[in-house]
C-alpha positions as protocol buffer text, in pm:
chain_id: "A"
residue {
  index: 1
  type: MET
  ca { x: -1290 y: 2851 z: -2258 }
}
residue {
  index: 2
  type: THR
  ca { x: -1557 y: 2695 z: -1999 }
}
residue {
  index: 3
  type: SER
  ca { x: -1463 y: 2618 z: -1589 }
}
residue {
  index: 4
  type: GLN
  ca { x: -1539 y: 2262 z: -1719 }
}
residue {
  index: 5
  type: SER
  ca { x: -1263 y: 2239 z: -1974 }
}
residue {
  index: 6
  type: ILE
  ca { x: -1034 y: 2485 z: -1720 }
}
residue {
  index: 7
  type: LYS
  ca { x: -1084 y: 2217 z: -1466 }
}
residue {
  index: 8
  type: GLN
  ca { x: -939 y: 1921 z: -1655 }
}
residue {
  index: 9
  type: PHE
  ca { x: -659 y: 2145 z: -1848 }
}
residue {
  index: 10
  type: SER
  ca { x: -532 y: 2236 z: -1413 }
}
residue {
  index: 11
  type: PHE
  ca { x: -603 y: 1854 z: -1299 }
}
residue {
  index: 12
  type: ILE
  ca { x: -388 y: 1713 z: -1608 }
}
residue {
  index: 13
  type: GLY
  ca { x: -138 y: 1979 z: -1538 }
}
residue {
  index: 14
  type: LEU
  ca { x: -91 y: 1913 z: -1176 }
}
residue {
  index: 15
  type: PHE
  ca { x: -77 y: 1537 z: -1279 }
}
residue {
  index: 16
  type: VAL
  ca { x: 201 y: 1630 z: -1484 }
}
residue {
  index: 17
  type: LEU
  ca { x: 420 y: 1838 z: -1258 }
}
residue {
  index: 18
  type: CYS
  ca { x: 394 y: 1572 z: -1019 }
}
residue {
  index: 19
  type: LEU
  ca { x: 485 y: 1311 z: -1285 }
}
residue {
  index: 20
  type: THR
  ca { x: 855 y: 1520 z: -1304 }
}
residue {
  index: 21
  type: GLY
  ca { x: 954 y: 1426 z: -971 }
}
residue {
  index: 22
  type: PHE
  ca { x: 930 y: 1809 z: -822 }
}
residue {
  index: 23
  type: ILE
  ca { x: 681 y: 1717 z: -614 }
}
residue {
  index: 24
  type: GLY
  ca { x: 755 y: 1450 z: -342 }
}
residue {
  index: 25
  type: PRO
  ca { x: 521 y: 1184 z: -233 }
}
residue {
  index: 26
  type: ALA
  ca { x: 328 y: 1320 z: 25 }
}
residue {
  index: 27
  type: PHE
  ca { x: 267 y: 1676 z: -165 }
}
residue {
  index: 28
  type: SER
  ca { x: 148 y: 1499 z: -465 }
}
residue {
  index: 29
  type: LEU
  ca { x: -113 y: 1285 z: -240 }
}
residue {
  index: 30
  type: LEU
  ca { x: -236 y: 1570 z: -97 }
}
residue {
  index: 31
  type: LEU
  ca { x: -281 y: 1786 z: -396 }
}
residue {
  index: 32
  type: GLY
  ca { x: -486 y: 1533 z: -524 }
}
residue {
  index: 33
  type: LEU
  ca { x: -684 y: 1511 z: -223 }
}
residue {
  index: 34
  type: ALA
  ca { x: -741 y: 1915 z: -234 }
}
residue {
  index: 35
  type: PHE
  ca { x: -804 y: 1902 z: -607 }
}
residue {
  index: 36
  type: THR
  ca { x: -1078 y: 1676 z: -557 }
}
residue {
  index: 37
  type: LEU
  ca { x: -1232 y: 1827 z: -248 }
}
residue {
  index: 38
  type: ILE
  ca { x: -1213 y: 2181 z: -364 }
}
residue {
  index: 39
  type: PHE
  ca { x: -1287 y: 2156 z: -770 }
}
residue {
  index: 40
  type: THR
  ca { x: -1438 y: 1772 z: -812 }
}
residue {
  index: 41
  type: ASN
  ca { x: -1251 y: 1544 z: -1004 }
}
residue {
  index: 42
  type: PRO
  ca { x: -1348 y: 1564 z: -1375 }
}
residue {
  index: 43
  type: TYR
  ca { x: -1125 y: 1252 z: -1408 }
}
residue {
  index: 44
  type: LEU
  ca { x: -1301 y: 1024 z: -1145 }
}
residue {
  index: 45
  type: SER
  ca { x: -1332 y: 660 z: -1309 }
}
residue {
  index: 46
  type: LEU
  ca { x: -1058 y: 686 z: -1572 }
}
residue {
  index: 47
  type: SER
  ca { x: -830 y: 774 z: -1290 }
}
residue {
  index: 48
  type: ASN
  ca { x: -865 y: 543 z: -1035 }
}
residue {
  index: 49
  type: GLN
  ca { x: -871 y: 276 z: -1315 }
}
residue {
  index: 50
  type: ALA
  ca { x: -520 y: 450 z: -1421 }
}
residue {
  index: 51
  type: SER
  ca { x: -424 y: 470 z: -1061 }
}
residue {
  index: 52
  type: LYS
  ca { x: -433 y: 114 z: -1107 }
}
residue {
  index: 53
  type: TRP
  ca { x: -207 y: -2 z: -1382 }
}
residue {
  index: 54
  type: LEU
  ca { x: 30 y: 322 z: -1277 }
}
residue {
  index: 55
  type: LEU
  ca { x: 78 y: 156 z: -958 }
}
residue {
  index: 56
  type: LYS
  ca { x: 144 y: -153 z: -1103 }
}
residue {
  index: 57
  type: LEU
  ca { x: 379 y: -61 z: -1336 }
}
residue {
  index: 58
  type: ALA
  ca { x: 561 y: 173 z: -1060 }
}
residue {
  index: 59
  type: VAL
  ca { x: 603 y: -88 z: -859 }
}
residue {
  index: 60
  type: ILE
  ca { x: 766 y: -313 z: -1137 }
}
residue {
  index: 61
  type: GLY
  ca { x: 1068 y: -59 z: -1239 }
}
residue {
  index: 62
  type: LEU
  ca { x: 1078 y: -16 z: -817 }
}
residue {
  index: 63
  type: GLY
  ca { x: 1283 y: -324 z: -904 }
}
residue {
  index: 64
  type: PHE
  ca { x: 1555 y: -257 z: -1136 }
}
residue {
  index: 65
  type: ASN
  ca { x: 1690 y: -139 z: -760 }
}
residue {
  index: 66
  type: VAL
  ca { x: 1630 y: -469 z: -626 }
}
residue {
  index: 67
  type: ASP
  ca { x: 1906 y: -700 z: -543 }
}
residue {
  index: 68
  type: PHE
  ca { x: 1671 y: -1047 z: -611 }
}
residue {
  index: 69
  type: ASN
  ca { x: 1966 y: -1211 z: -382 }
}
residue {
  index: 70
  type: ASP
  ca { x: 1797 y: -970 z: -112 }
}
residue {
  index: 71
  type: VAL
  ca { x: 1503 y: -1129 z: -169 }
}
residue {
  index: 72
  type: LEU
  ca { x: 1525 y: -1425 z: -92 }
}
residue {
  index: 73
  type: GLU
  ca { x: 1726 y: -1387 z: 213 }
}
residue {
  index: 74
  type: VAL
  ca { x: 1365 y: -1148 z: 311 }
}
residue {
  index: 75
  type: GLY
  ca { x: 1195 y: -1472 z: 207 }
}
residue {
  index: 76
  type: ARG
  ca { x: 1374 y: -1687 z: 429 }
}
residue {
  index: 77
  type: SER
  ca { x: 1477 y: -1482 z: 698 }
}
residue {
  index: 78
  type: SER
  ca { x: 1119 y: -1331 z: 793 }
}
residue {
  index: 79
  type: PHE
  ca { x: 948 y: -1644 z: 766 }
}
residue {
  index: 80
  type: VAL
  ca { x: 854 y: -1738 z: 1155 }
}
residue {
  index: 81
  type: LEU
  ca { x: 788 y: -1344 z: 1205 }
}
residue {
  index: 82
  type: THR
  ca { x: 523 y: -1323 z: 899 }
}
residue {
  index: 83
  type: ILE
  ca { x: 302 y: -1626 z: 959 }
}
residue {
  index: 84
  type: VAL
  ca { x: 320 y: -1518 z: 1358 }
}
residue {
  index: 85
  type: SER
  ca { x: 192 y: -1124 z: 1300 }
}
residue {
  index: 86
  type: ILE
  ca { x: -13 y: -1171 z: 981 }
}
residue {
  index: 87
  type: THR
  ca { x: -225 y: -1446 z: 1212 }
}
residue {
  index: 88
  type: ALA
  ca { x: -206 y: -1232 z: 1501 }
}
residue {
  index: 89
  type: ILE
  ca { x: -275 y: -913 z: 1321 }
}
residue {
  index: 90
  type: ILE
  ca { x: -566 y: -1137 z: 1171 }
}
residue {
  index: 91
  type: GLY
  ca { x: -683 y: -1221 z: 1491 }
}
residue {
  index: 92
  type: LEU
  ca { x: -672 y: -955 z: 1665 }
}
residue {
  index: 93
  type: GLY
  ca { x: -896 y: -743 z: 1416 }
}
residue {
  index: 94
  type: GLU
  ca { x: -1177 y: -1070 z: 1443 }
}
residue {
  index: 95
  type: ILE
  ca { x: -1165 y: -903 z: 1785 }
}
residue {
  index: 96
  type: LEU
  ca { x: -1194 y: -551 z: 1797 }
}
residue {
  index: 97
  type: GLY
  ca { x: -1478 y: -654 z: 1507 }
}
residue {
  index: 98
  type: GLN
  ca { x: -1666 y: -781 z: 1749 }
}
residue {
  index: 99
  type: LEU
  ca { x: -1638 y: -496 z: 2005 }
}
residue {
  index: 100
  type: PHE
  ca { x: -1698 y: -192 z: 1775 }
}
residue {
  index: 101
  type: LYS
  ca { x: -2022 y: -434 z: 1671 }
}
residue {
  index: 102
  type: VAL
  ca { x: -1895 y: -428 z: 1338 }
}
residue {
  index: 103
  type: ASN
  ca { x: -2025 y: -648 z: 983 }
}
residue {
  index: 104
  type: LYS
  ca { x: -1848 y: -965 z: 969 }
}
residue {
  index: 105
  type: ASN
  ca { x: -1718 y: -931 z: 599 }
}
residue {
  index: 106
  type: THR
  ca { x: -1623 y: -576 z: 634 }
}
residue {
  index: 107
  type: SER
  ca { x: -1433 y: -678 z: 919 }
}
residue {
  index: 108
  type: VAL
  ca { x: -1226 y: -995 z: 765 }
}
residue {
  index: 109
  type: LEU
  ca { x: -1178 y: -778 z: 505 }
}
residue {
  index: 110
  type: LEU
  ca { x: -1035 y: -460 z: 697 }
}
residue {
  index: 111
  type: SER
  ca { x: -808 y: -744 z: 904 }
}
residue {
  index: 112
  type: PHE
  ca { x: -625 y: -908 z: 611 }
}
residue {
  index: 113
  type: GLY
  ca { x: -598 y: -534 z: 457 }
}
residue {
  index: 114
  type: THR
  ca { x: -396 y: -465 z: 815 }
}
residue {
  index: 115
  type: ALA
  ca { x: -158 y: -778 z: 786 }
}
residue {
  index: 116
  type: ILE
  ca { x: -92 y: -835 z: 431 }
}
residue {
  index: 117
  type: CYS
  ca { x: -68 y: -528 z: 130 }
}
residue {
  index: 118
  type: GLY
  ca { x: -450 y: -354 z: 239 }
}
residue {
  index: 119
  type: GLY
  ca { x: -646 y: -325 z: -169 }
}
residue {
  index: 120
  type: SER
  ca { x: -498 y: -599 z: -312 }
}
residue {
  index: 121
  type: ALA
  ca { x: -555 y: -849 z: -9 }
}
residue {
  index: 122
  type: ILE
  ca { x: -878 y: -675 z: 0 }
}
residue {
  index: 123
  type: ALA
  ca { x: -913 y: -749 z: -349 }
}
residue {
  index: 124
  type: ALA
  ca { x: -814 y: -1113 z: -325 }
}
residue {
  index: 125
  type: MET
  ca { x: -1027 y: -1227 z: -15 }
}
residue {
  index: 126
  type: ALA
  ca { x: -1334 y: -1051 z: -108 }
}
residue {
  index: 127
  type: PRO
  ca { x: -1504 y: -1351 z: -323 }
}
residue {
  index: 128
  type: VAL
  ca { x: -1369 y: -1601 z: -138 }
}
residue {
  index: 129
  type: ILE
  ca { x: -1559 y: -1470 z: 193 }
}
residue {
  index: 130
  type: LYS
  ca { x: -1833 y: -1344 z: -53 }
}
residue {
  index: 131
  type: ALA
  ca { x: -1822 y: -948 z: 6 }
}
residue {
  index: 132
  type: LYS
  ca { x: -2101 y: -737 z: -32 }
}
residue {
  index: 133
  type: GLN
  ca { x: -2021 y: -420 z: -293 }
}
residue {
  index: 134
  type: HIS
  ca { x: -2083 y: -204 z: -30 }
}
residue {
  index: 135
  type: GLU
  ca { x: -1860 y: -369 z: 211 }
}
residue {
  index: 136
  type: ILE
  ca { x: -1570 y: -371 z: 8 }
}
residue {
  index: 137
  type: ALA
  ca { x: -1640 y: -40 z: -111 }
}
residue {
  index: 138
  type: VAL
  ca { x: -1597 y: 88 z: 248 }
}
residue {
  index: 139
  type: SER
  ca { x: -1318 y: -125 z: 339 }
}
residue {
  index: 140
  type: LEU
  ca { x: -1075 y: 15 z: -8 }
}
residue {
  index: 141
  type: ALA
  ca { x: -1200 y: 381 z: 160 }
}
residue {
  index: 142
  type: ILE
  ca { x: -1078 y: 317 z: 538 }
}
residue {
  index: 143
  type: VAL
  ca { x: -761 y: 197 z: 407 }
}
residue {
  index: 144
  type: PHE
  ca { x: -714 y: 476 z: 169 }
}
residue {
  index: 145
  type: LEU
  ca { x: -748 y: 708 z: 451 }
}
residue {
  index: 146
  type: LEU
  ca { x: -490 y: 525 z: 701 }
}
residue {
  index: 147
  type: ASN
  ca { x: -293 y: 523 z: 361 }
}
residue {
  index: 148
  type: GLY
  ca { x: -283 y: 874 z: 293 }
}
residue {
  index: 149
  type: LEU
  ca { x: -240 y: 958 z: 690 }
}
residue {
  index: 150
  type: ALA
  ca { x: 89 y: 726 z: 696 }
}
residue {
  index: 151
  type: LEU
  ca { x: 227 y: 900 z: 416 }
}
residue {
  index: 152
  type: LEU
  ca { x: 220 y: 1198 z: 647 }
}
residue {
  index: 153
  type: ILE
  ca { x: 309 y: 1062 z: 1006 }
}
residue {
  index: 154
  type: PHE
  ca { x: 502 y: 826 z: 948 }
}
residue {
  index: 155
  type: PRO
  ca { x: 850 y: 951 z: 802 }
}
residue {
  index: 156
  type: ALA
  ca { x: 772 y: 1245 z: 1127 }
}
residue {
  index: 157
  type: ILE
  ca { x: 799 y: 969 z: 1353 }
}
residue {
  index: 158
  type: GLY
  ca { x: 1079 y: 833 z: 1251 }
}
residue {
  index: 159
  type: HIS
  ca { x: 1355 y: 1077 z: 1269 }
}
residue {
  index: 160
  type: TYR
  ca { x: 1184 y: 1231 z: 1581 }
}
residue {
  index: 161
  type: PHE
  ca { x: 1330 y: 809 z: 1758 }
}
residue {
  index: 162
  type: GLN
  ca { x: 1579 y: 850 z: 1479 }
}
residue {
  index: 163
  type: LEU
  ca { x: 1518 y: 550 z: 1339 }
}
residue {
  index: 164
  type: THR
  ca { x: 1779 y: 425 z: 1079 }
}
residue {
  index: 165
  type: GLN
  ca { x: 1669 y: 362 z: 714 }
}
residue {
  index: 166
  type: GLU
  ca { x: 1680 y: 20 z: 753 }
}
residue {
  index: 167
  type: GLN
  ca { x: 1477 y: 25 z: 1057 }
}
residue {
  index: 168
  type: PHE
  ca { x: 1250 y: 225 z: 908 }
}
residue {
  index: 169
  type: ALA
  ca { x: 1171 y: 62 z: 578 }
}
residue {
  index: 170
  type: ILE
  ca { x: 1121 y: -243 z: 792 }
}
residue {
  index: 171
  type: TRP
  ca { x: 828 y: -66 z: 1035 }
}
residue {
  index: 172
  type: ALA
  ca { x: 675 y: 82 z: 701 }
}
residue {
  index: 173
  type: ALA
  ca { x: 679 y: -240 z: 518 }
}
residue {
  index: 174
  type: LEU
  ca { x: 556 y: -386 z: 827 }
}
residue {
  index: 175
  type: ALA
  ca { x: 296 y: -162 z: 986 }
}
residue {
  index: 176
  type: ILE
  ca { x: 143 y: 61 z: 614 }
}
residue {
  index: 177
  type: HIS
  ca { x: -179 y: -121 z: 443 }
}
residue {
  index: 178
  type: ASP
  ca { x: -95 y: -77 z: 45 }
}
residue {
  index: 179
  type: THR
  ca { x: 206 y: -106 z: -115 }
}
residue {
  index: 180
  type: SER
  ca { x: 174 y: 224 z: -283 }
}
residue {
  index: 181
  type: SER
  ca { x: 241 y: 401 z: 39 }
}
residue {
  index: 182
  type: VAL
  ca { x: 511 y: 187 z: 209 }
}
residue {
  index: 183
  type: VAL
  ca { x: 697 y: 269 z: -157 }
}
residue {
  index: 184
  type: ALA
  ca { x: 593 y: 658 z: -95 }
}
residue {
  index: 185
  type: THR
  ca { x: 615 y: 705 z: 261 }
}
residue {
  index: 186
  type: ALA
  ca { x: 978 y: 530 z: 263 }
}
residue {
  index: 187
  type: SER
  ca { x: 1150 y: 682 z: -67 }
}
residue {
  index: 188
  type: SER
  ca { x: 1011 y: 1045 z: 142 }
}
residue {
  index: 189
  type: TYR
  ca { x: 1285 y: 876 z: 445 }
}
residue {
  index: 190
  type: GLY
  ca { x: 1601 y: 803 z: 193 }
}
residue {
  index: 191
  type: PRO
  ca { x: 1658 y: 609 z: -76 }
}
residue {
  index: 192
  type: ILE
  ca { x: 1757 y: 280 z: 106 }
}
residue {
  index: 193
  type: ALA
  ca { x: 1431 y: 239 z: 277 }
}
residue {
  index: 194
  type: VAL
  ca { x: 1305 y: 230 z: -67 }
}
residue {
  index: 195
  type: GLY
  ca { x: 1439 y: -72 z: -173 }
}
residue {
  index: 196
  type: ILE
  ca { x: 1419 y: -269 z: 148 }
}
residue {
  index: 197
  type: ALA
  ca { x: 1059 y: -167 z: 235 }
}
residue {
  index: 198
  type: THR
  ca { x: 979 y: -246 z: -120 }
}
residue {
  index: 199
  type: THR
  ca { x: 1127 y: -583 z: -89 }
}
residue {
  index: 200
  type: ILE
  ca { x: 998 y: -677 z: 281 }
}
residue {
  index: 201
  type: LYS
  ca { x: 642 y: -538 z: 142 }
}
residue {
  index: 202
  type: LEU
  ca { x: 630 y: -770 z: -155 }
}
residue {
  index: 203
  type: THR
  ca { x: 783 y: -1065 z: -21 }
}
residue {
  index: 204
  type: ARG
  ca { x: 481 y: -1031 z: 247 }
}
residue {
  index: 205
  type: ALA
  ca { x: 167 y: -995 z: -25 }
}
residue {
  index: 206
  type: MET
  ca { x: 290 y: -1338 z: -151 }
}
residue {
  index: 207
  type: TRP
  ca { x: 115 y: -1474 z: 149 }
}
residue {
  index: 208
  type: ILE
  ca { x: -195 y: -1371 z: 10 }
}
residue {
  index: 209
  type: ILE
  ca { x: -251 y: -1716 z: -134 }
}
residue {
  index: 210
  type: PRO
  ca { x: -215 y: -1944 z: 164 }
}
residue {
  index: 211
  type: TYR
  ca { x: -418 y: -1691 z: 375 }
}
residue {
  index: 212
  type: THR
  ca { x: -699 y: -1674 z: 99 }
}
residue {
  index: 213
  type: ALA
  ca { x: -678 y: -2043 z: 49 }
}
residue {
  index: 214
  type: LEU
  ca { x: -711 y: -2084 z: 408 }
}
residue {
  index: 215
  type: ALA
  ca { x: -999 y: -1815 z: 405 }
}
residue {
  index: 216
  type: GLY
  ca { x: -1182 y: -2085 z: 110 }
}
residue {
  index: 217
  type: VAL
  ca { x: -1186 y: -2423 z: 359 }
}
residue {
  index: 218
  type: PHE
  ca { x: -1376 y: -2207 z: 627 }
}
residue {
  index: 219
  type: TRP
  ca { x: -1610 y: -2040 z: 468 }
}
residue {
  index: 220
  type: LYS
  ca { x: -1678 y: -2368 z: 157 }
}
residue {
  index: 221
  type: SER
  ca { x: -1570 y: -2135 z: -158 }
}
residue {
  index: 222
  type: GLU
  ca { x: -1444 y: -2250 z: -473 }
}
residue {
  index: 223
  type: GLU
  ca { x: -1312 y: -1912 z: -510 }
}
residue {
  index: 224
  type: LYS
  ca { x: -923 y: -1959 z: -532 }
}
residue {
  index: 225
  type: ALA
  ca { x: -698 y: -1635 z: -543 }
}
residue {
  index: 226
  type: SER
  ca { x: -369 y: -1535 z: -786 }
}
residue {
  index: 227
  type: ILE
  ca { x: -26 y: -1420 z: -771 }
}
residue {
  index: 228
  type: PRO
  ca { x: -73 y: -1058 z: -818 }
}
residue {
  index: 229
  type: LEU
  ca { x: 106 y: -1024 z: -1256 }
}
residue {
  index: 230
  type: PHE
  ca { x: 281 y: -692 z: -1067 }
}
residue {
  index: 231
  type: ILE
  ca { x: 444 y: -907 z: -789 }
}
residue {
  index: 232
  type: VAL
  ca { x: 596 y: -1125 z: -1030 }
}
residue {
  index: 233
  type: GLY
  ca { x: 677 y: -823 z: -1307 }
}
residue {
  index: 234
  type: PHE
  ca { x: 897 y: -696 z: -940 }
}
residue {
  index: 235
  type: LEU
  ca { x: 1088 y: -1026 z: -931 }
}
residue {
  index: 236
  type: LEU
  ca { x: 1201 y: -1015 z: -1267 }
}
residue {
  index: 237
  type: ALA
  ca { x: 1287 y: -646 z: -1269 }
}
residue {
  index: 238
  type: ALA
  ca { x: 1487 y: -759 z: -975 }
}
residue {
  index: 239
  type: LEU
  ca { x: 1689 y: -1098 z: -1140 }
}
residue {
  index: 240
  type: ILE
  ca { x: 1710 y: -866 z: -1458 }
}
residue {
  index: 241
  type: ASN
  ca { x: 1902 y: -611 z: -1240 }
}
residue {
  index: 242
  type: THR
  ca { x: 2111 y: -888 z: -1045 }
}
residue {
  index: 243
  type: TYR
  ca { x: 2215 y: -1122 z: -1298 }
}
residue {
  index: 244
  type: LEU
  ca { x: 2252 y: -882 z: -1624 }
}
residue {
  index: 245
  type: PRO
  ca { x: 2466 y: -567 z: -1424 }
}
residue {
  index: 246
  type: GLU
  ca { x: 2699 y: -452 z: -1755 }
}
residue {
  index: 247
  type: TYR
  ca { x: 2323 y: -304 z: -1840 }
}
residue {
  index: 248
  type: SER
  ca { x: 2284 y: -123 z: -1510 }
}
residue {
  index: 249
  type: THR
  ca { x: 2260 y: 219 z: -1663 }
}
residue {
  index: 250
  type: TYR
  ca { x: 1942 y: 86 z: -1827 }
}
residue {
  index: 251
  type: TRP
  ca { x: 1807 y: 23 z: -1530 }
}
residue {
  index: 252
  type: GLN
  ca { x: 1864 y: 299 z: -1282 }
}
residue {
  index: 253
  type: LEU
  ca { x: 1634 y: 476 z: -1591 }
}
residue {
  index: 254
  type: GLY
  ca { x: 1382 y: 262 z: -1500 }
}
residue {
  index: 255
  type: TYR
  ca { x: 1432 y: 307 z: -1175 }
}
residue {
  index: 256
  type: ALA
  ca { x: 1410 y: 651 z: -1203 }
}
residue {
  index: 257
  type: GLY
  ca { x: 1105 y: 662 z: -1431 }
}
residue {
  index: 258
  type: ALA
  ca { x: 960 y: 448 z: -1165 }
}
residue {
  index: 259
  type: LYS
  ca { x: 949 y: 695 z: -890 }
}
residue {
  index: 260
  type: HIS
  ca { x: 820 y: 955 z: -1100 }
}
residue {
  index: 261
  type: VAL
  ca { x: 505 y: 763 z: -1184 }
}
residue {
  index: 262
  type: LEU
  ca { x: 453 y: 634 z: -826 }
}
residue {
  index: 263
  type: TYR
  ca { x: 450 y: 1016 z: -771 }
}
residue {
  index: 264
  type: ALA
  ca { x: 210 y: 1109 z: -1022 }
}
residue {
  index: 265
  type: CYS
  ca { x: -1 y: 762 z: -912 }
}
residue {
  index: 266
  type: LEU
  ca { x: 10 y: 928 z: -562 }
}
residue {
  index: 267
  type: PHE
  ca { x: -179 y: 1204 z: -724 }
}
residue {
  index: 268
  type: LEU
  ca { x: -409 y: 1003 z: -877 }
}
residue {
  index: 269
  type: VAL
  ca { x: -529 y: 833 z: -587 }
}
residue {
  index: 270
  type: GLY
  ca { x: -595 y: 1169 z: -349 }
}
residue {
  index: 271
  type: SER
  ca { x: -801 y: 1295 z: -661 }
}
residue {
  index: 272
  type: SER
  ca { x: -1023 y: 964 z: -648 }
}
residue {
  index: 273
  type: VAL
  ca { x: -1098 y: 1064 z: -269 }
}
residue {
  index: 274
  type: SER
  ca { x: -1494 y: 1229 z: -234 }
}
residue {
  index: 275
  type: LEU
  ca { x: -1695 y: 1337 z: 30 }
}
residue {
  index: 276
  type: ALA
  ca { x: -1910 y: 1023 z: -39 }
}
residue {
  index: 277
  type: MET
  ca { x: -1669 y: 807 z: 17 }
}
residue {
  index: 278
  type: LEU
  ca { x: -1562 y: 978 z: 305 }
}
residue {
  index: 279
  type: LYS
  ca { x: -1961 y: 953 z: 441 }
}
residue {
  index: 280
  type: GLN
  ca { x: -2050 y: 561 z: 341 }
}
residue {
  index: 281
  type: THR
  ca { x: -1702 y: 480 z: 589 }
}
residue {
  index: 282
  type: GLY
  ca { x: -1944 y: 550 z: 905 }
}
residue {
  index: 283
  type: TRP
  ca { x: -1766 y: 560 z: 1240 }
}
residue {
  index: 284
  type: ARG
  ca { x: -1756 y: 172 z: 1361 }
}
residue {
  index: 285
  type: PRO
  ca { x: -1539 y: -8 z: 1084 }
}
residue {
  index: 286
  type: LEU
  ca { x: -1323 y: 334 z: 1070 }
}
residue {
  index: 287
  type: ALA
  ca { x: -1284 y: 307 z: 1473 }
}
residue {
  index: 288
  type: MET
  ca { x: -1231 y: -89 z: 1468 }
}
residue {
  index: 289
  type: ALA
  ca { x: -975 y: -41 z: 1145 }
}
residue {
  index: 290
  type: ALA
  ca { x: -780 y: 314 z: 1288 }
}
residue {
  index: 291
  type: LEU
  ca { x: -745 y: 130 z: 1666 }
}
residue {
  index: 292
  type: LEU
  ca { x: -617 y: -240 z: 1465 }
}
residue {
  index: 293
  type: TRP
  ca { x: -333 y: -49 z: 1276 }
}
residue {
  index: 294
  type: GLY
  ca { x: -284 y: 166 z: 1605 }
}
residue {
  index: 295
  type: ILE
  ca { x: -201 y: -130 z: 1810 }
}
residue {
  index: 296
  type: VAL
  ca { x: -8 y: -301 z: 1481 }
}
residue {
  index: 297
  type: SER
  ca { x: 189 y: 43 z: 1451 }
}
residue {
  index: 298
  type: SER
  ca { x: 270 y: 85 z: 1789 }
}
residue {
  index: 299
  type: VAL
  ca { x: 360 y: -212 z: 1849 }
}
residue {
  index: 300
  type: ILE
  ca { x: 648 y: -342 z: 1584 }
}
residue {
  index: 301
  type: LEU
  ca { x: 812 y: 46 z: 1629 }
}
residue {
  index: 302
  type: LEU
  ca { x: 866 y: -77 z: 2011 }
}
residue {
  index: 303
  type: LEU
  ca { x: 976 y: -402 z: 1861 }
}
residue {
  index: 304
  type: ILE
  ca { x: 1213 y: -253 z: 1651 }
}
residue {
  index: 305
  type: ILE
  ca { x: 1364 y: -18 z: 1890 }
}
residue {
  index: 306
  type: ASP
  ca { x: 1443 y: -267 z: 2160 }
}
residue {
  index: 307
  type: GLY
  ca { x: 1616 y: -467 z: 1848 }
}
residue {
  index: 308
  type: VAL
  ca { x: 1360 y: -798 z: 1877 }
}
residue {
  index: 309
  type: ILE
  ca { x: 1305 y: -731 z: 1525 }
}
residue {
  index: 310
  type: ASN
  ca { x: 1577 y: -627 z: 1261 }
}
């Protein structure tokens, strides 16, 4: 057996191990990261594509543990907070982008990704502002790095401040970029946190449409964004779970399977990092994004502790 074959066999074995659910979300991410930095990913292109589809599948499956009425309530109760917070984060990102002299498009993508839902928001905004490929790549790489950091430090901070699962779910959903990292981080904090965090994050993700439409007016762009289909799938799963309770045993199986798929997805996400990606980001956009994220996370945490956000 050649060294390449051993590497491929080991990669598949670790992926299957994460899929079993015996390894938690944070360790799955670190395992993928360690493997690719030490041995390199033998299936880089395939794992990049697979991670995107598996994430969508996992998010849809998580909807089988959510009450659709809760989704409606979250959307209704957080309407003003969502508009104010998204607008404020984008505005702050604009200021920091100028302060750090970050490329205009990169600054907009990072701000939009921080304000709404990371990679999905970046992918939706990129064609509207006519972002170049390297600007998109840098933005996605930075968001990924901060997502990984959040997965490691958020639970520790939550326990330090003795946040309830409900409080932690709100903080994670509002402060962490990508849906996958929000779900994974919440799942490591508690089962109640997962449902609440997922619902809040996906409800927030729906604001991609009006904000990209508004950006299109300023950029005089004809590109239009659409609601990601996995959000529609999540809502349908929540509807099924709510109005067909007699089959709850099957819905819970779907939910449990979705969590396993999520862990395997995090392994693939970690394995997609490369040294070239880390070098490409540069210090200015990374510093701008990290400071923006730090300010947003800290302010939201303080507002939750003080009871302003609940």
